[in-house]
C-alpha positions in Angstrom: 9.1 -23.2 36.0 12.5 -22.3 35.8 14.1 -21.4 32.4 17.7 -20.4 31.4 16.3 -17.8 29.0 14.3 -15.8 31.6 15.9 -12.3 32.0 15.8 -9.6 34.6 16.5 -6.2 33.5 16.0 -2.9 35.4 13.6 -0.2 33.7 14.3 3.0 35.6 13.4 2.0 39.2 11.2 -0.9 38.0 12.8 -4.4 38.0 11.2 -6.4 35.0 11.2 -10.3 34.9 11.0 -11.2 31.1 9.8 -14.6 29.9 11.2 -15.6 26.3 8.7 -15.9 23.5 9.5 -19.4 22.9 8.7 -22.1 25.6 6.0 -24.2 26.8 2.2 -22.7 27.6 2.3 -21.6 31.0 -0.6 -23.6 32.8 -3.6 -21.3 34.2 -3.3 -20.6 37.7 -0.5 -23.1 38.6 1.7 -21.5 36.0 0.9 -18.1 37.6 2.1 -19.1 40.9 5.3 -20.7 39.3 5.9 -17.3 37.7 5.2 -15.3 41.0 7.6 -17.7 42.7 10.3 -16.7 40.2 9.4 -13.1 40.4 10.0 -13.0 44.0 13.2 -14.7 43.7 14.4 -12.2 41.2 12.9 -9.2 43.4 11.0 -8.4 40.3 8.2 -5.6 40.5 6.7 -6.7 37.1 6.4 -9.7 34.9 6.3 -9.6 31.1 4.8 -12.8 29.6 4.4 -13.3 25.9 0.5 -13.7 24.8 1.7 -16.8 23.0 3.1 -18.4 26.0 -0.4 -18.3 27.8 -3.0 -21.0 26.9 -6.3 -20.0 24.8 -8.3 -20.5 27.8 -6.7 -17.5 29.2 -8.1 -15.4 26.5 -11.8 -16.8 26.9 -12.9 -14.7 29.7 -15.7 -17.3 30.7 -13.2 -19.7 32.0 -12.1 -17.1 34.6 -8.3 -18.0 34.2 -7.4 -14.5 33.2 -9.2 -12.8 36.1 -7.7 -15.3 38.7 -4.3 -15.0 37.5 -4.6 -11.1 37.5 -5.9 -11.3 41.0 -3.0 -13.3 42.3 -0.6 -10.9 40.7 -2.4 -8.0 42.4 -2.6 -9.8 45.6 1.3 -10.2 45.7 1.8 -6.7 44.4 3.8 -7.9 41.2 2.7 -6.4 37.9 1.7 -8.3 35.0 2.2 -7.6 31.2 1.0 -9.9 28.6 3.1 -8.9 25.4 2.3 -9.5 21.9 -0.5 -9.4 19.3 -3.8 -10.3 20.7 -6.1 -8.8 18.1 -7.5 -12.0 17.0 -8.6 -13.0 20.5 -10.0 -9.2 20.9 -11.8 -9.7 17.5 -13.4 -12.9 19.0 -14.6 -11.5 22.2 -16.3 -8.2 23.2 -15.5 -9.2 26.9 -11.9 -9.3 26.2 -11.7 -6.2 24.3 -13.4 -4.5 27.3 -11.1 -6.2 29.8 -8.1 -4.8 27.7 -9.6 -1.3 27.6 -9.9 -1.4 31.4 -6.2 -2.5 31.9 -5.0 0.2 30.3 -6.4 2.5 32.7 -4.8 0.7 35.6 -1.4 0.3 36.9 -0.9 -3.4 37.5 -2.2 -5.5 34.6 -1.4 -4.6 31.1 -1.8 -5.9 27.4 1.0 -4.4 25.2 2.0 -5.3 21.6 5.8 -5.2 22.2 8.3 -5.2 25.2 9.6 -1.7 24.1 6.2 -0.3 24.9 6.0 -2.1 28.0 9.4 -0.6 28.9 8.3 2.9 27.8 5.4 2.6 30.1 7.3 1.3 33.1 9.6 4.3 32.6 6.6 6.6 32.9 5.6 5.0 36.3 8.8 5.1 37.9 9.5 7.7 40.2 
């Protein structure tokens, strides 16, 4: 899914592919593969995707989409950050709240409210 607005930036030693807030919803697993393709093309270590660009099924864990997408990114060793306010999704799902909490302890899949917070976390992981 090539978009002119997709940006690449260096955050410390980490190369970050940043998707713009506006644009079409990235479709589930096929969207994840497209994003991974762009990440490889950009030689990105991490990808930041706005929460609003993910379909509502991503946040309904019973669909399995979030897990399969996270697995694909982990398999290809590319970090994934979902950026934006997901408090409504968390309020509606104990399972999602638990996933977010678990991801906070990890190093490859994060939920962050703002891009600046992601940058700060990535600077902390750069060595």
